[in-house]
All heavy atoms as a GROMACS GRO file, in nm:
protein
  635
    1MET      N    1  10.525   9.322   9.558
    1MET     CA    2  10.607   9.284   9.673
    1MET      C    3  10.703   9.172   9.617
    1MET      O    4  10.676   9.097   9.527
    1MET     CB    5  10.524   9.226   9.784
    1MET     CG    6  10.464   9.337   9.871
    1MET     SD    7  10.363   9.274  10.005
    1MET     CE    8  10.462   9.145  10.069
    2HIS      N    9  10.812   9.162   9.690
    2HIS     CA   10  10.918   9.073   9.654
    2HIS      C   11  10.875   8.932   9.632
    2HIS      O   12  10.853   8.888   9.541
    2HIS     CB   13  11.030   9.083   9.759
    2HIS     CG   14  11.146   8.992   9.734
    2HIS    ND1   15  11.164   8.878   9.808
    2HIS    CD2   16  11.248   8.992   9.647
    2HIS    CE1   17  11.267   8.823   9.767
    2HIS    NE2   18  11.324   8.882   9.672
    3GLY      N   19  10.854   8.838   9.705
    3GLY     CA   20  10.826   8.696   9.667
    3GLY      C   21  10.692   8.672   9.625
    3GLY      O   22  10.667   8.563   9.567
    4LEU      N   23  10.591   8.753   9.639
    4LEU     CA   24  10.454   8.719   9.608
    4LEU      C   25  10.423   8.716   9.460
    4LEU      O   26  10.333   8.638   9.419
    4LEU     CB   27  10.361   8.816   9.682
    4LEU     CG   28  10.367   8.812   9.829
    4LEU    CD1   29  10.267   8.913   9.887
    4LEU    CD2   30  10.325   8.671   9.885
    5PHE      N   31  10.490   8.801   9.385
    5PHE     CA   32  10.446   8.814   9.238
    5PHE      C   33  10.551   8.775   9.142
    5PHE      O   34  10.529   8.784   9.023
    5PHE     CB   35  10.404   8.961   9.214
    5PHE     CG   36  10.297   9.007   9.306
    5PHE    CD1   37  10.321   9.113   9.387
    5PHE    CD2   38  10.173   8.953   9.299
    5PHE    CE1   39  10.220   9.165   9.474
    5PHE    CE2   40  10.071   9.002   9.386
    5PHE     CZ   41  10.098   9.103   9.472
    6ALA      N   42  10.663   8.723   9.185
    6ALA     CA   43  10.777   8.692   9.097
    6ALA      C   44  10.728   8.594   8.992
    6ALA      O   45  10.678   8.486   9.019
    6ALA     CB   46  10.893   8.638   9.176
    7GLY      N   47  10.760   8.633   8.862
    7GLY     CA   48  10.739   8.544   8.749
    7GLY      C   49  10.591   8.517   8.715
    7GLY      O   50  10.561   8.430   8.641
    8GLU      N   51  10.504   8.594   8.766
    8GLU     CA   52  10.358   8.576   8.741
    8GLU      C   53  10.311   8.673   8.630
    8GLU      O   54  10.357   8.788   8.617
    8GLU     CB   55  10.274   8.602   8.864
    8GLU     CG   56  10.313   8.502   8.973
    8GLU     CD   57  10.232   8.523   9.103
    8GLU    OE1   58  10.187   8.632   9.129
    8GLU    OE2   59  10.213   8.424   9.176
    9SER      N   60  10.216   8.627   8.549
    9SER     CA   61  10.150   8.712   8.448
    9SER      C   62  10.064   8.818   8.514
    9SER      O   63  10.037   8.807   8.639
    9SER     CB   64  10.077   8.628   8.353
    9SER     OG   65   9.956   8.582   8.407
   10SER      N   66  10.013   8.910   8.435
   10SER     CA   67   9.920   9.015   8.497
   10SER      C   68   9.802   8.949   8.559
   10SER      O   69   9.750   8.988   8.665
   10SER     CB   70   9.885   9.120   8.399
   10SER     OG   71   9.809   9.059   8.288
   11THR      N   72   9.744   8.840   8.497
   11THR     CA   73   9.634   8.776   8.556
   11THR      C   74   9.673   8.700   8.684
   11THR      O   75   9.604   8.707   8.782
   11THR     CB   76   9.575   8.672   8.458
   11THR    OG1   77   9.543   8.730   8.335
   11THR    CG2   78   9.455   8.598   8.508
   12ASP      N   79   9.794   8.645   8.686
   12ASP     CA   80   9.842   8.578   8.799
   12ASP      C   81   9.869   8.684   8.909
   12ASP      O   82   9.847   8.656   9.026
   12ASP     CB   83   9.979   8.503   8.776
   12ASP     CG   84   9.955   8.381   8.690
   12ASP    OD1   85   9.845   8.323   8.685
   12ASP    OD2   86  10.056   8.337   8.624
   13GLU      N   87   9.921   8.798   8.872
   13GLU     CA   88   9.941   8.909   8.968
   13GLU      C   89   9.816   8.952   9.035
   13GLU      O   90   9.812   8.976   9.155
   13GLU     CB   91  10.004   9.030   8.900
   13GLU     CG   92  10.152   9.002   8.864
   13GLU     CD   93  10.220   9.129   8.803
   13GLU    OE1   94  10.166   9.242   8.829
   13GLU    OE2   95  10.320   9.115   8.742
   14GLU      N   96   9.705   8.964   8.952
   14GLU     CA   97   9.583   8.998   9.007
   14GLU      C   98   9.529   8.893   9.107
   14GLU      O   99   9.478   8.931   9.213
   14GLU     CB  100   9.478   9.019   8.896
   14GLU     CG  101   9.500   9.140   8.816
   14GLU     CD  102   9.415   9.150   8.688
   14GLU    OE1  103   9.327   9.066   8.674
   14GLU    OE2  104   9.444   9.246   8.602
   15ALA      N  105   9.546   8.769   9.076
   15ALA     CA  106   9.505   8.661   9.165
   15ALA      C  107   9.592   8.662   9.294
   15ALA      O  108   9.539   8.645   9.404
   15ALA     CB  109   9.519   8.521   9.093
   16ALA      N  110   9.717   8.691   9.273
   16ALA     CA  111   9.812   8.690   9.391
   16ALA      C  112   9.771   8.808   9.480
   16ALA      O  113   9.775   8.800   9.607
   16ALA     CB  114   9.964   8.706   9.346
   17GLU      N  115   9.743   8.921   9.419
   17GLU     CA  116   9.705   9.042   9.497
   17GLU      C  117   9.572   9.012   9.576
   17GLU      O  118   9.554   9.047   9.687
   17GLU     CB  119   9.681   9.162   9.407
   17GLU     CG  120   9.647   9.286   9.481
   17GLU     CD  121   9.646   9.408   9.391
   17GLU    OE1  122   9.689   9.402   9.277
   17GLU    OE2  123   9.587   9.510   9.439
   18ALA      N  124   9.476   8.944   9.508
   18ALA     CA  125   9.351   8.905   9.575
   18ALA      C  126   9.377   8.811   9.693
   18ALA      O  127   9.320   8.830   9.804
   18ALA     CB  128   9.255   8.839   9.474
   19ARG      N  129   9.466   8.718   9.676
   19ARG     CA  130   9.510   8.628   9.788
   19ARG      C  131   9.573   8.708   9.901
   19ARG      O  132   9.548   8.677  10.020
   19ARG     CB  133   9.594   8.516   9.737
   19ARG     CG  134   9.529   8.412   9.648
   19ARG     CD  135   9.618   8.290   9.628
   19ARG     NE  136   9.748   8.322   9.581
   19ARG     CZ  137   9.778   8.334   9.448
   19ARG    NH1  138   9.688   8.320   9.355
   19ARG    NH2  139   9.906   8.365   9.409
   20TYR      N  140   9.660   8.801   9.862
   20TYR     CA  141   9.732   8.881   9.964
   20TYR      C  142   9.629   8.960  10.048
   20TYR      O  143   9.631   8.956  10.178
   20TYR     CB  144   9.826   8.977   9.894
   20TYR     CG  145   9.881   9.087   9.983
   20TYR    CD1  146   9.975   9.066  10.072
   20TYR    CD2  147   9.824   9.219   9.972
   20TYR    CE1  148  10.020   9.163  10.154
   20TYR    CE2  149   9.877   9.318  10.054
   20TYR     CZ  150   9.972   9.291  10.140
   20TYR     OH  151  10.020   9.389  10.227
   21PHE      N  152   9.531   9.029   9.982
   21PHE     CA  153   9.433   9.102  10.051
   21PHE      C  154   9.343   9.011  10.139
   21PHE      O  155   9.309   9.051  10.249
   21PHE     CB  156   9.353   9.200   9.966
   21PHE     CG  157   9.426   9.328   9.935
   21PHE    CD1  158   9.492   9.351   9.822
   21PHE    CD2  159   9.437   9.423  10.035
   21PHE    CE1  160   9.561   9.466   9.792
   21PHE    CE2  161   9.514   9.542  10.015
   21PHE     CZ  162   9.570   9.565   9.893
   22GLU      N  163   9.313   8.893  10.086
   22GLU     CA  164   9.228   8.804  10.167
   22GLU      C  165   9.305   8.759  10.292
   22GLU      O  166   9.246   8.758  10.399
   22GLU     CB  167   9.201   8.682  10.079
   22GLU     CG  168   9.115   8.577  10.146
   22GLU     CD  169   9.079   8.459  10.061
   22GLU    OE1  170   9.072   8.477   9.938
   22GLU    OE2  171   9.077   8.346  10.114
   23PHE      N  172   9.437   8.734  10.277
   23PHE     CA  173   9.516   8.699  10.396
   23PHE      C  174   9.516   8.810  10.494
   23PHE      O  175   9.500   8.796  10.614
   23PHE     CB  176   9.658   8.664  10.347
   23PHE     CG  177   9.759   8.651  10.457
   23PHE    CD1  178   9.767   8.529  10.533
   23PHE    CD2  179   9.840   8.755  10.495
   23PHE    CE1  180   9.855   8.518  10.643
   23PHE    CE2  181   9.932   8.742  10.596
   23PHE     CZ  182   9.941   8.627  10.671
   24MET      N  183   9.541   8.933  10.446
   24MET     CA  184   9.557   9.048  10.530
   24MET      C  185   9.422   9.076  10.607
   24MET      O  186   9.420   9.109  10.726
   24MET     CB  187   9.589   9.174  10.449
   24MET     CG  188   9.730   9.164  10.394
   24MET     SD  189   9.865   9.157  10.510
   24MET     CE  190   9.860   9.325  10.575
   25ARG      N  191   9.306   9.056  10.535
   25ARG     CA  192   9.176   9.080  10.603
   25ARG      C  193   9.144   8.974  10.703
   25ARG      O  194   9.059   9.003  10.792
   25ARG     CB  195   9.066   9.080  10.494
   25ARG     CG  196   9.069   9.211  10.416
   25ARG     CD  197   8.939   9.217  10.330
   25ARG     NE  198   8.932   9.118  10.232
   25ARG     CZ  199   8.974   9.122  10.106
   25ARG    NH1  200   9.030   9.233  10.065
   25ARG    NH2  201   8.963   9.024  10.021
   26ARG      N  202   9.206   8.862  10.706
   26ARG     CA  203   9.176   8.764  10.806
   26ARG      C  204   9.242   8.779  10.941
   26ARG      O  205   9.209   8.722  11.041
   26ARG     CB  206   9.215   8.620  10.748
   26ARG     CG  207   9.113   8.567  10.643
   26ARG     CD  208   9.136   8.419  10.616
   26ARG     NE  209   9.277   8.388  10.595
   26ARG     CZ  210   9.327   8.350  10.466
   26ARG    NH1  211   9.243   8.345  10.366
   26ARG    NH2  212   9.456   8.324  10.458
   27GLY      N  213   9.350   8.862  10.940
   27GLY     CA  214   9.423   8.881  11.062
   27GLY      C  215   9.369   8.991  11.147
   27GLY      O  216   9.260   9.046  11.122
   28GLY      N  217   9.441   9.026  11.254
   28GLY     CA  218   9.403   9.124  11.348
   28GLY      C  219   9.393   9.268  11.299
   28GLY      O  220   9.345   9.354  11.364
   29CYS      N  221   9.443   9.292  11.180
   29CYS     CA  222   9.448   9.429  11.118
   29CYS      C  223   9.339   9.448  11.011
   29CYS      O  224   9.354   9.539  10.928
   29CYS     CB  225   9.588   9.454  11.063
   29CYS     SG  226   9.723   9.440  11.184
   30LYS      N  227   9.240   9.365  11.018
   30LYS     CA  228   9.142   9.364  10.906
   30LYS      C  229   9.077   9.505  10.885
   30LYS      O  230   9.049   9.548  10.775
   30LYS     CB  231   9.042   9.258  10.924
   30LYS     CG  232   8.958   9.265  11.052
   30LYS     CD  233   8.864   9.146  11.065
   30LYS     CE  234   8.840   9.118  11.211
   30LYS     NZ  235   8.922   9.014  11.269
   31ASP      N  236   9.050   9.578  10.998
   31ASP     CA  237   8.987   9.709  10.984
   31ASP      C  238   9.078   9.812  10.914
   31ASP      O  239   9.031   9.890  10.830
   31ASP     CB  240   8.943   9.767  11.117
   31ASP     CG  241   8.836   9.680  11.183
   31ASP    OD1  242   8.757   9.614  11.112
   31ASP    OD2  243   8.824   9.674  11.307
   32VAL      N  244   9.211   9.805  10.941
   32VAL     CA  245   9.302   9.891  10.875
   32VAL      C  246   9.317   9.855  10.725
   32VAL      O  247   9.323   9.945  10.637
   32VAL     CB  248   9.439   9.892  10.950
   32VAL    CG1  249   9.533   9.987  10.878
   32VAL    CG2  250   9.424   9.924  11.095
   33VAL      N  251   9.318   9.730  10.702
   33VAL     CA  252   9.329   9.686  10.560
   33VAL      C  253   9.210   9.730  10.487
   33VAL      O  254   9.217   9.776  10.375
   33VAL     CB  255   9.344   9.529  10.556
   33VAL    CG1  256   9.350   9.484  10.407
   33VAL    CG2  257   9.477   9.488  10.619
   34LYS      N  258   9.094   9.708  10.539
   34LYS     CA  259   8.966   9.755  10.468
   34LYS      C  260   8.970   9.907  10.441
   34LYS      O  261   8.931   9.950  10.337
   34LYS     CB  262   8.841   9.714  10.554
   34LYS     CG  263   8.814   9.569  10.555
   34LYS     CD  264   8.696   9.536  10.641
   34LYS     CE  265   8.679   9.388  10.643
   34LYS     NZ  266   8.563   9.357  10.734
   35ALA      N  267   9.016   9.982  10.537
   35ALA     CA  268   9.026  10.127  10.517
   35ALA      C  269   9.131  10.161  10.404
   35ALA      O  270   9.100  10.247  10.321
   35ALA     CB  271   9.071  10.194  10.641
   36LEU      N  272   9.234  10.086  10.394
   36LEU     CA  273   9.333  10.108  10.288
   36LEU      C  274   9.281  10.075  10.155
   36LEU      O  275   9.314  10.139  10.055
   36LEU     CB  276   9.458  10.028  10.322
   36LEU     CG  277   9.583  10.045  10.240
   36LEU    CD1  278   9.627  10.187  10.241
   36LEU    CD2  279   9.688   9.948  10.269
   37GLU      N  280   9.194   9.976  10.143
   37GLU     CA  281   9.141   9.933  10.014
   37GLU      C  282   9.055  10.042   9.948
   37GLU      O  283   9.038  10.037   9.826
   37GLU     CB  284   9.060   9.802  10.032
   37GLU     CG  285   9.147   9.685  10.058
   37GLU     CD  286   9.066   9.559  10.088
   37GLU    OE1  287   8.939   9.575  10.104
   37GLU    OE2  288   9.124   9.454  10.095
   38HIS      N  289   9.005  10.139  10.026
   38HIS     CA  290   8.923  10.242   9.966
   38HIS      C  291   8.996  10.355   9.913
   38HIS      O  292   8.944  10.448   9.852
   38HIS     CB  293   8.824  10.290  10.076
   38HIS     CG  294   8.729  10.193  10.127
   38HIS    ND1  295   8.640  10.128  10.044
   38HIS    CD2  296   8.713  10.133  10.248
   38HIS    CE1  297   8.567  10.035  10.111
   38HIS    NE2  298   8.609  10.042  10.239
   39PHE      N  299   9.131  10.354   9.916
   39PHE     CA  300   9.212  10.470   9.867
   39PHE      C  301   9.279  10.434   9.737
   39PHE      O  302   9.334  10.331   9.721
   39PHE     CB  303   9.317  10.507   9.972
   39PHE     CG  304   9.260  10.590  10.086
   39PHE    CD1  305   9.222  10.524  10.200
   39PHE    CD2  306   9.237  10.720  10.076
   39PHE    CE1  307   9.162  10.595  10.307
   39PHE    CE2  308   9.184  10.795  10.176
   39PHE     CZ  309   9.142  10.729  10.296
   40GLU      N  310   9.264  10.529   9.650
   40GLU     CA  311   9.337  10.521   9.521
   40GLU      C  312   9.457  10.617   9.535
   40GLU      O  313   9.451  10.716   9.604
   40GLU     CB  314   9.249  10.578   9.404
   40GLU     CG  315   9.128  10.484   9.382
   40GLU     CD  316   9.162  10.365   9.302
   40GLU    OE1  317   9.260  10.369   9.222
   40GLU    OE2  318   9.089  10.271   9.312
   41GLY      N  319   9.565  10.585   9.474
   41GLY     CA  320   9.679  10.676   9.481
   41GLY      C  321   9.757  10.662   9.605
   41GLY      O  322   9.726  10.728   9.710
   42PRO      N  323   9.859  10.579   9.608
   42PRO     CA  324   9.935  10.557   9.731
   42PRO      C  325  10.017  10.681   9.774
   42PRO      O  326  10.069  10.675   9.894
   42PRO     CB  327  10.030  10.446   9.692
   42PRO     CG  328  10.042  10.453   9.545
   42PRO     CD  329   9.913  10.510   9.494
   43ARG      N  330  10.014  10.787   9.704
   43ARG     CA  331  10.092  10.905   9.742
   43ARG      C  332  10.008  11.003   9.830
   43ARG      O  333  10.064  11.100   9.880
   43ARG     CB  334  10.150  10.972   9.626
   43ARG     CG  335  10.246  10.890   9.545
   43ARG     CD  336  10.314  10.972   9.439
   43ARG     NE  337  10.388  10.889   9.343
   43ARG     CZ  338  10.494  10.818   9.363
   43ARG    NH1  339  10.546  10.812   9.486
   43ARG    NH2  340  10.549  10.753   9.271
   44SER      N  341   9.880  10.978   9.844
   44SER     CA  342   9.796  11.070   9.924
   44SER      C  343   9.838  11.066  10.070
   44SER      O  344   9.886  10.965  10.122
   44SER     CB  345   9.654  11.038   9.908
   44SER     OG  346   9.622  10.923   9.980
   45THR      N  347   9.820  11.176  10.139
   45THR     CA  348   9.860  11.186  10.278
   45THR      C  349   9.780  11.082  10.359
   45THR      O  350   9.831  11.019  10.442
   45THR     CB  351   9.835  11.330  10.328
   45THR    OG1  352   9.916  11.419  10.248
   45THR    CG2  353   9.869  11.336  10.474
   46LYS      N  354   9.649  11.071  10.332
   46LYS     CA  355   9.561  10.987  10.413
   46LYS      C  356   9.606  10.842  10.386
   46LYS      O  357   9.610  10.761  10.484
   46LYS     CB  358   9.418  11.000  10.370
   46LYS     CG  359   9.320  10.927  10.449
   46LYS     CD  360   9.316  10.981  10.593
   46LYS     CE  361   9.213  10.909  10.675
   46LYS     NZ  362   9.210  10.949  10.818
   47CYS      N  363   9.642  10.804  10.262
   47CYS     CA  364   9.683  10.667  10.239
   47CYS      C  365   9.816  10.639  10.313
   47CYS      O  366   9.827  10.527  10.371
   47CYS     CB  367   9.711  10.648  10.089
   47CYS     SG  368   9.755  10.483  10.039
   48LYS      N  369   9.903  10.733  10.317
   48LYS     CA  370  10.030  10.721  10.388
   48LYS      C  371  10.004  10.699  10.541
   48LYS      O  372  10.067  10.615  10.610
   48LYS     CB  373  10.120  10.836  10.368
   48LYS     CG  374  10.182  10.839  10.226
   48LYS     CD  375  10.268  10.961  10.207
   48LYS     CE  376  10.322  10.966  10.065
   48LYS     NZ  377  10.395  11.085  10.035
   49GLN      N  378   9.909  10.775  10.592
   49GLN     CA  379   9.873  10.757  10.736
   49GLN      C  380   9.822  10.618  10.764
   49GLN      O  381   9.858  10.556  10.861
   49GLN     CB  382   9.772  10.860  10.774
   49GLN     CG  383   9.821  11.002  10.781
   49GLN     CD  384   9.710  11.106  10.802
   49GLN    OE1  385   9.596  11.075  10.782
   49GLN    NE2  386   9.750  11.229  10.836
   50ILE      N  387   9.739  10.571  10.675
   50ILE     CA  388   9.673  10.437  10.694
   50ILE      C  389   9.784  10.331  10.679
   50ILE      O  390   9.781  10.232  10.753
   50ILE     CB  391   9.555  10.410  10.600
   50ILE    CG1  392   9.446  10.510  10.636
   50ILE    CG2  393   9.513  10.271  10.604
   50ILE    CD1  394   9.329  10.511  10.543
   51MET      N  395   9.880  10.345  10.586
   51MET     CA  396   9.984  10.253  10.578
   51MET      C  397  10.072  10.250  10.704
   51MET      O  398  10.110  10.141  10.745
   51MET     CB  399  10.076  10.289  10.457
   51MET     CG  400  10.023  10.250  10.320
   51MET     SD  401   9.992  10.070  10.302
   51MET     CE  402  10.158  10.008  10.308
   52GLY      N  403  10.096  10.362  10.765
   52GLY     CA  404  10.170  10.373  10.888
   52GLY      C  405  10.091  10.296  11.000
   52GLY      O  406  10.147  10.216  11.074
   53MET      N  407   9.956  10.311  10.999
   53MET     CA  408   9.877  10.235  11.093
   53MET      C  409   9.885  10.087  11.067
   53MET      O  410   9.888  10.004  11.165
   53MET     CB  411   9.725  10.288  11.086
   53MET     CG  412   9.709  10.419  11.139
   53MET     SD  413   9.548  10.498  11.098
   53MET     CE  414   9.436  10.376  11.150
   54LEU      N  415   9.885  10.052  10.940
   54LEU     CA  416   9.890   9.907  10.906
   54LEU      C  417  10.025   9.846  10.953
   54LEU      O  418  10.022   9.738  11.014
   54LEU     CB  419   9.875   9.889  10.753
   54LEU     CG  420   9.886   9.747  10.702
   54LEU    CD1  421   9.775   9.658  10.768
   54LEU    CD2  422   9.873   9.739  10.555
   55PHE      N  423  10.136   9.916  10.929
   55PHE     CA  424  10.263   9.864  10.969
   55PHE      C  425  10.265   9.850  11.128
   55PHE      O  426  10.309   9.747  11.184
   55PHE     CB  427  10.382   9.945  10.928
   55PHE     CG  428  10.415   9.920  10.781
   55PHE    CD1  429  10.384  10.012  10.683
   55PHE    CD2  430  10.484   9.806  10.748
   55PHE    CE1  431  10.422   9.991  10.553
   55PHE    CE2  432  10.516   9.780  10.618
   55PHE     CZ  433  10.479   9.874  10.517
   56ASN      N  434  10.216   9.948  11.199
   56ASN     CA  435  10.210   9.937  11.350
   56ASN      C  436  10.127   9.822  11.386
   56ASN      O  437  10.166   9.744  11.482
   56ASN     CB  438  10.161  10.062  11.406
   56ASN     CG  439  10.255  10.181  11.391
   56ASN    OD1  440  10.377  10.162  11.384
   56ASN    ND2  441  10.206  10.307  11.396
   57CYS      N  442  10.014   9.805  11.321
   57CYS     CA  443   9.926   9.693  11.354
   57CYS      C  444   9.989   9.557  11.325
   57CYS      O  445   9.978   9.470  11.410
   57CYS     CB  446   9.792   9.709  11.276
   57CYS     SG  447   9.666   9.588  11.323
   58MET      N  448  10.052   9.543  11.208
   58MET     CA  449  10.119   9.419  11.176
   58MET      C  450  10.226   9.380  11.276
   58MET      O  451  10.239   9.265  11.317
   58MET     CB  452  10.176   9.420  11.040
   58MET     CG  453  10.073   9.416  10.922
   58MET     SD  454  10.139   9.384  10.766
   58MET     CE  455  10.265   9.510  10.743
   59TYR      N  456  10.300   9.482  11.322
   59TYR     CA  457  10.407   9.456  11.421
   59TYR      C  458  10.347   9.424  11.553
   59TYR      O  459  10.420   9.363  11.633
   59TYR     CB  460  10.508   9.577  11.430
   59TYR     CG  461  10.609   9.573  11.320
   59TYR    CD1  462  10.599   9.653  11.207
   59TYR    CD2  463  10.717   9.485  11.330
   59TYR    CE1  464  10.689   9.647  11.104
   59TYR    CE2  465  10.817   9.475  11.224
   59TYR     CZ  466  10.794   9.560  11.119
   59TYR     OH  467  10.895   9.551  11.017
   60SER      N  468  10.227   9.461  11.579
   60SER     CA  469  10.161   9.430  11.709
   60SER      C  470  10.094   9.283  11.702
   60SER      O  471  10.049   9.234  11.802
   60SER     CB  472  10.055   9.534  11.750
   60SER     OG  473   9.951   9.529  11.673
   61HIS      N  474  10.089   9.226  11.576
   61HIS     CA  475  10.037   9.090  11.559
   61HIS      C  476  10.141   9.015  11.478
   61HIS      O  477  10.108   8.957  11.371
   61HIS     CB  478   9.904   9.102  11.485
   61HIS     CG  479   9.793   9.168  11.554
   61HIS    ND1  480   9.771   9.304  11.540
   61HIS    CD2  481   9.698   9.120  11.632
   61HIS    CE1  482   9.671   9.336  11.618
   61HIS    NE2  483   9.627   9.227  11.671
   62PRO      N  484  10.264   8.998  11.529
   62PRO     CA  485  10.366   8.936  11.444
   62PRO      C  486  10.348   8.785  11.416
   62PRO      O  487  10.397   8.737  11.316
   62PRO     CB  488  10.499   8.960  11.530
   62PRO     CG  489  10.443   8.970  11.673
   62PRO     CD  490  10.309   9.032  11.660
   63ASP      N  491  10.276   8.714  11.503
   63ASP     CA  492  10.256   8.576  11.478
   63ASP      C  493  10.184   8.543  11.347
   63ASP      O  494  10.221   8.464  11.274
   63ASP     CB  495  10.183   8.505  11.591
   63ASP     CG  496  10.264   8.496  11.720
   63ASP    OD1  497  10.387   8.516  11.712
   63ASP    OD2  498  10.204   8.479  11.832
   64TYR      N  499  10.080   8.631  11.322
   64TYR     CA  500  10.005   8.610  11.200
   64TYR      C  501  10.076   8.678  11.083
   64TYR      O  502  10.084   8.623  10.972
   64TYR     CB  503   9.866   8.673  11.217
   64TYR     CG  504   9.776   8.652  11.095
   64TYR    CD1  505   9.718   8.529  11.086
   64TYR    CD2  506   9.762   8.753  11.003
   64TYR    CE1  507   9.636   8.507  10.964
   64TYR    CE2  508   9.687   8.726  10.886
   64TYR     CZ  509   9.620   8.604  10.872
   64TYR     OH  510   9.544   8.584  10.764
   65TYR      N  511  10.118   8.797  11.098
   65TYR     CA  512  10.175   8.882  10.981
   65TYR      C  513  10.321   8.864  10.953
   65TYR      O  514  10.372   8.930  10.868
   65TYR     CB  515  10.141   9.028  11.006
   65TYR     CG  516   9.995   9.060  10.996
   65TYR    CD1  517   9.918   9.079  11.111
   65TYR    CD2  518   9.930   9.059  10.877
   65TYR    CE1  519   9.785   9.109  11.100
   65TYR    CE2  520   9.790   9.082  10.867
   65TYR     CZ  521   9.720   9.108  10.977
   65TYR     OH  522   9.586   9.138  10.970
   66GLN      N  523  10.389   8.772  11.020
   66GLN     CA  524  10.534   8.755  11.002
   66GLN      C  525  10.572   8.737  10.856
   66GLN      O  526  10.672   8.796  10.814
   66GLN     CB  527  10.586   8.637  11.089
   66GLN     CG  528  10.732   8.619  11.079
   66GLN     CD  529  10.812   8.747  11.108
   66GLN    OE1  530  10.783   8.823  11.198
   66GLN    NE2  531  10.918   8.774  11.029
   67PRO      N  532  10.497   8.658  10.780
   67PRO     CA  533  10.545   8.642  10.635
   67PRO      C  534  10.537   8.776  10.560
   67PRO      O  535  10.628   8.802  10.481
   67PRO     CB  536  10.434   8.546  10.576
   67PRO     CG  537  10.378   8.476  10.692
   67PRO     CD  538  10.385   8.571  10.812
   68VAL      N  539  10.444   8.863  10.588
   68VAL     CA  540  10.434   8.990  10.518
   68VAL      C  541  10.546   9.083  10.572
   68VAL      O  542  10.611   9.151  10.494
   68VAL     CB  543  10.292   9.054  10.537
   68VAL    CG1  544  10.290   9.188  10.479
   68VAL    CG2  545  10.186   8.958  10.485
   69ILE      N  546  10.560   9.083  10.703
   69ILE     CA  547  10.671   9.165  10.764
   69ILE      C  548  10.805   9.127  10.708
   69ILE      O  549  10.879   9.214  10.671
   69ILE     CB  550  10.662   9.145  10.920
   69ILE    CG1  551  10.539   9.210  10.977
   69ILE    CG2  552  10.789   9.209  10.981
   69ILE    CD1  553  10.518   9.173  11.121
   70ALA      N  554  10.831   8.994  10.696
   70ALA     CA  555  10.960   8.954  10.636
   70ALA      C  556  10.976   9.000  10.499
   70ALA      O  557  11.085   9.039  10.460
   70ALA     CB  558  10.968   8.796  10.647
   71GLU      N  559  10.874   8.994  10.414
   71GLU     CA  560  10.884   9.039  10.278
   71GLU      C  561  10.915   9.193  10.274
   71GLU      O  562  11.006   9.229  10.191
   71GLU     CB  563  10.753   9.013  10.201
   71GLU     CG  564  10.736   8.865  10.166
   71GLU     CD  565  10.838   8.815  10.066
   71GLU    OE1  566  10.872   8.892   9.971
   71GLU    OE2  567  10.876   8.698  10.071
   72PHE      N  568  10.846   9.268  10.357
   72PHE     CA  569  10.869   9.414  10.349
   72PHE      C  570  11.015   9.443  10.398
   72PHE      O  571  11.079   9.530  10.349
   72PHE     CB  572  10.769   9.486  10.441
   72PHE     CG  573  10.648   9.514  10.369
   72PHE    CD1  574  10.532   9.455  10.401
   72PHE    CD2  575  10.638   9.611  10.271
   72PHE    CE1  576  10.412   9.476  10.340
   72PHE    CE2  577  10.526   9.644  10.207
   72PHE     CZ  578  10.407   9.574  10.241
   73GLU      N  579  11.064   9.368  10.500
   73GLU     CA  580  11.202   9.390  10.551
   73GLU      C  581  11.307   9.363  10.448
   73GLU      O  582  11.403   9.430  10.430
   73GLU     CB  583  11.227   9.317  10.680
   73GLU     CG  584  11.146   9.380  10.793
   73GLU     CD  585  11.156   9.306  10.926
   73GLU    OE1  586  11.207   9.186  10.925
   73GLU    OE2  587  11.113   9.358  11.024
   74VAL      N  588  11.284   9.252  10.368
   74VAL     CA  589  11.372   9.220  10.264
   74VAL      C  590  11.367   9.322  10.155
   74VAL      O  591  11.474   9.365  10.100
   74VAL     CB  592  11.335   9.077  10.203
   74VAL    CG1  593  11.409   9.054  10.067
   74VAL    CG2  594  11.370   8.967  10.307
   75PHE      N  595  11.250   9.369  10.116
   75PHE     CA  596  11.234   9.469  10.020
   75PHE      C  597  11.298   9.597  10.055
   75PHE      O  598  11.372   9.655   9.963
   75PHE     CB  599  11.080   9.492   9.986
   75PHE     CG  600  11.052   9.595   9.882
   75PHE    CD1  601  11.066   9.567   9.752
   75PHE    CD2  602  11.012   9.719   9.924
   75PHE    CE1  603  11.045   9.661   9.654
   75PHE    CE2  604  10.988   9.818   9.828
   75PHE     CZ  605  11.003   9.792   9.691
   76TYR      N  606  11.284   9.642  10.175
   76TYR     CA  607  11.343   9.778  10.211
   76TYR      C  608  11.488   9.765  10.241
   76TYR      O  609  11.551   9.874  10.247
   76TYR     CB  610  11.267   9.834  10.329
   76TYR     CG  611  11.132   9.887  10.286
   76TYR    CD1  612  11.013   9.824  10.322
   76TYR    CD2  613  11.124  10.001  10.200
   76TYR    CE1  614  10.883   9.876  10.274
   76TYR    CE2  615  11.000  10.049  10.159
   76TYR     CZ  616  10.888   9.985  10.195
   76TYR     OH  617  10.768  10.033  10.154
   77LYS      N  618  11.544   9.647  10.263
   77LYS     CA  619  11.684   9.637  10.283
   77LYS      C  620  11.763   9.649  10.145
   77LYS      O  621  11.887   9.680  10.147
   77LYS     CB  622  11.733   9.508  10.354
   77LYS     CG  623  11.692   9.510  10.499
   77LYS     CD  624  11.732   9.384  10.567
   77LYS     CE  625  11.693   9.386  10.714
   77LYS     NZ  626  11.727   9.264  10.773
   78GLN      N  627  11.697   9.627  10.041
   78GLN     CA  628  11.759   9.628   9.907
   78GLN      C  629  11.790   9.770   9.861
   78GLN      O  630  11.729   9.864   9.879
   78GLN     CB  631  11.676   9.552   9.804
   78GLN     CG  632  11.672   9.410   9.835
   78GLN     CD  633  11.583   9.334   9.728
   78GLN    OE1  634  11.527   9.390   9.641
   78GLN    NE2  635  11.578   9.208   9.743
   0.00000   0.00000   0.00000
């Protein structure tokens, strides 16, 4: 993702990813995030369905997930 991993080594990236998932699991979408963690391969149909559910969930909890929503919006506008 755009601001979360900039300039970090692979070890730093792993730590940043762990912090990201920890943040995501603490919010109102924790069940969807947990379901997503069990999937390998982001191109699978089931993974895409869960990602859609996650985006819908994040937009229904904007107070908590605003930092993540903002990063995705910047990323997809590029």
